[in-house]
One Martini backbone bead per residue (centre of mass of N, CA, C, O) as a GRO file, in nm:
protein
  134
    1VAL     BB    1   1.338  -2.129  -0.200
    2LEU     BB    2   1.505  -2.013   0.037
    3ARG     BB    3   1.287  -1.846   0.159
    4ARG     BB    4   1.089  -2.063   0.223
    5ALA     BB    5   1.277  -2.235   0.399
    6TYR     BB    6   1.332  -2.013   0.612
    7ARG     BB    7   1.038  -1.956   0.690
    8ARG     BB    8   0.982  -2.241   0.792
    9TYR     BB    9   1.190  -2.242   1.010
   10TYR     BB   10   1.122  -1.974   1.167
   11PHE     BB   11   0.810  -2.104   1.226
   12SER     BB   12   0.906  -2.329   1.388
   13GLN     BB   13   0.921  -2.513   1.678
   14TYR     BB   14   1.223  -2.533   1.693
   15HIS     BB   15   1.287  -2.222   1.689
   16ARG     BB   16   1.113  -2.148   1.930
   17ASP     BB   17   1.260  -2.330   2.139
   18ARG     BB   18   1.537  -2.194   2.105
   19LEU     BB   19   1.442  -1.916   2.203
   20ARG     BB   20   1.330  -2.000   2.473
   21ARG     BB   21   1.601  -2.111   2.582
   22GLY     BB   22   1.764  -1.846   2.538
   23ALA     BB   23   1.599  -1.673   2.729
   24ILE     BB   24   1.662  -1.823   2.984
   25ARG     BB   25   1.970  -1.797   2.968
   26SER     BB   26   1.975  -1.478   2.959
   27GLN     BB   27   1.866  -1.438   3.264
   28LEU     BB   28   2.145  -1.515   3.402
   29CYS     BB   29   2.377  -1.324   3.326
   30ARG     BB   30   2.675  -1.441   3.255
   31TYR     BB   31   2.721  -1.197   3.058
   32PRO     BB   32   2.747  -0.852   3.040
   33ASP     BB   33   2.751  -0.833   2.698
   34ASP     BB   34   2.481  -0.965   2.663
   35TRP     BB   35   2.185  -1.088   2.613
   36VAL     BB   36   1.839  -0.985   2.708
   37PHE     BB   37   1.546  -1.195   2.702
   38THR     BB   38   1.205  -1.264   2.593
   39PHE     BB   39   0.956  -1.492   2.528
   40LEU     BB   40   0.669  -1.489   2.300
   41ASP     BB   41   0.358  -1.595   2.265
   42GLY     BB   42   0.124  -1.585   2.040
   43ASP     BB   43  -0.217  -1.545   1.914
   44GLY     BB   44  -0.224  -1.557   1.571
   45VAL     BB   45  -0.309  -1.255   1.495
   46THR     BB   46  -0.083  -1.036   1.561
   47PHE     BB   47   0.115  -1.281   1.649
   48ASP     BB   48   0.324  -1.564   1.681
   49PHE     BB   49   0.600  -1.425   1.781
   50GLY     BB   50   0.843  -1.309   2.037
   51ILE     BB   51   1.069  -1.044   2.151
   52ASP     BB   52   1.219  -0.904   2.445
   53ILE     BB   53   1.471  -0.662   2.463
   54SER     BB   54   1.665  -0.537   2.740
   55GLU     BB   55   1.955  -0.640   2.624
   56CYS     BB   56   2.213  -0.528   2.396
   57ALA     BB   57   2.500  -0.628   2.248
   58ILE     BB   58   2.535  -0.416   2.031
   59LEU     BB   59   2.495  -0.161   2.197
   60LYS     BB   60   2.722  -0.216   2.400
   61PHE     BB   61   2.951  -0.221   2.193
   62TYR     BB   62   2.908   0.063   2.065
   63ARG     BB   63   2.937   0.218   2.332
   64ALA     BB   64   3.232   0.117   2.397
   65GLN     BB   65   3.324   0.267   2.110
   66ASN     BB   66   3.175   0.539   2.060
   67THR     BB   67   2.926   0.436   1.821
   68ASP     BB   68   2.604   0.463   1.880
   69GLU     BB   69   2.501   0.628   1.624
   70PHE     BB   70   2.482   0.347   1.442
   71THR     BB   71   2.251   0.162   1.562
   72PRO     BB   72   1.997   0.234   1.394
   73TYR     BB   73   2.103   0.088   1.135
   74LEU     BB   74   2.106  -0.199   1.260
   75CYS     BB   75   1.809  -0.220   1.326
   76HIS     BB   76   1.713  -0.223   1.020
   77LEU     BB   77   1.788  -0.521   0.954
   78ASP     BB   78   1.528  -0.651   1.051
   79HIS     BB   79   1.353  -0.526   0.828
   80ALA     BB   80   1.511  -0.632   0.585
   81LEU     BB   81   1.477  -0.930   0.648
   82GLY     BB   82   1.166  -0.934   0.666
   83LYS     BB   83   1.127  -0.836   0.372
   84LEU     BB   84   1.300  -1.041   0.215
   85LEU     BB   85   1.169  -1.315   0.366
   86GLY     BB   86   0.872  -1.281   0.478
   87LEU     BB   87   0.833  -1.242   0.824
   88GLY     BB   88   0.657  -1.027   0.955
   89PHE     BB   89   0.793  -0.770   1.079
   90SER     BB   90   0.777  -0.596   1.404
   91GLN     BB   91   0.802  -0.259   1.555
   92GLN     BB   92   0.774   0.001   1.795
   93ASP     BB   93   1.054  -0.019   1.963
   94THR     BB   94   1.377   0.087   2.103
   95LEU     BB   95   1.663   0.123   2.282
   96VAL     BB   96   1.778   0.354   2.104
   97ASN     BB   97   1.502   0.528   2.163
   98GLY     BB   98   1.457   0.465   2.495
   99ALA     BB   99   1.346   0.202   2.553
  100THR     BB  100   1.309  -0.083   2.752
  101VAL     BB  101   1.239  -0.233   2.470
  102CYS     BB  102   1.263  -0.465   2.213
  103ASP     BB  103   0.974  -0.529   2.004
  104CYS     BB  104   0.965  -0.831   1.857
  105ARG     BB  105   0.765  -0.933   1.568
  106TRP     BB  106   0.597  -1.231   1.426
  107LYS     BB  107   0.412  -1.292   1.103
  108ILE     BB  108   0.282  -1.507   0.911
  109GLY     BB  109   0.208  -1.343   0.600
  110ALA     BB  110   0.314  -1.075   0.667
  111GLU     BB  111   0.389  -0.755   0.646
  112THR     BB  112   0.645  -0.533   0.656
  113PRO     BB  113   0.623  -0.251   0.817
  114GLY     BB  114   0.760   0.053   0.749
  115TRP     BB  115   0.889   0.065   0.459
  116PRO     BB  116   1.119   0.233   0.545
  117PRO     BB  117   1.279   0.272   0.838
  118ILE     BB  118   1.199   0.576   1.034
  119PHE     BB  119   1.362   0.750   1.272
  120ASP     BB  120   1.436   1.018   1.464
  121THR     BB  121   1.740   0.947   1.512
  122VAL     BB  122   1.811   0.945   1.210
  123LEU     BB  123   1.719   1.234   1.129
  124GLN     BB  124   1.932   1.360   1.354
  125ASN     BB  125   2.162   1.239   1.217
  126PRO     BB  126   2.451   1.349   1.058
  127TYR     BB  127   2.506   1.081   0.882
  128SER     BB  128   2.227   1.084   0.714
  129LYS     BB  129   2.353   1.336   0.517
  130LEU     BB  130   2.548   1.187   0.367
  131GLU     BB  131   2.746   1.174   0.086
  132VAL     BB  132   2.797   0.922  -0.172
  133SER     BB  133   3.078   0.861  -0.378
  134ILE     BB  134   3.205   0.640  -0.662
   0.00000   0.00000   0.00000
């Protein structure tokens, strides 16, 4: 029930309008460590709506802490949320991988592809080979 309710909200016009207004505010660059992104209306076929993130607050924070090697794992949370809630999340590339934007797209009723997401940066990360025992 909660998944359905969240999915309904996520694809609502209200949520899209909030993202659209947030994108406009982000372009003002009022805070140096904040997000900067643009909102994209989808075509209804390949995606319903999307955002292109050109500056990521999480990436900026982790780089300031000299721990940016962990950011690829945080980027996977978008995939996990998309899979868990059935949001039809897809992404071709990320700022962490050296792209100019994180291209986040959502399509209602679509499957979140490429799960679990494995990027080259994670495979080359020495922390990805750590064994944890409890």
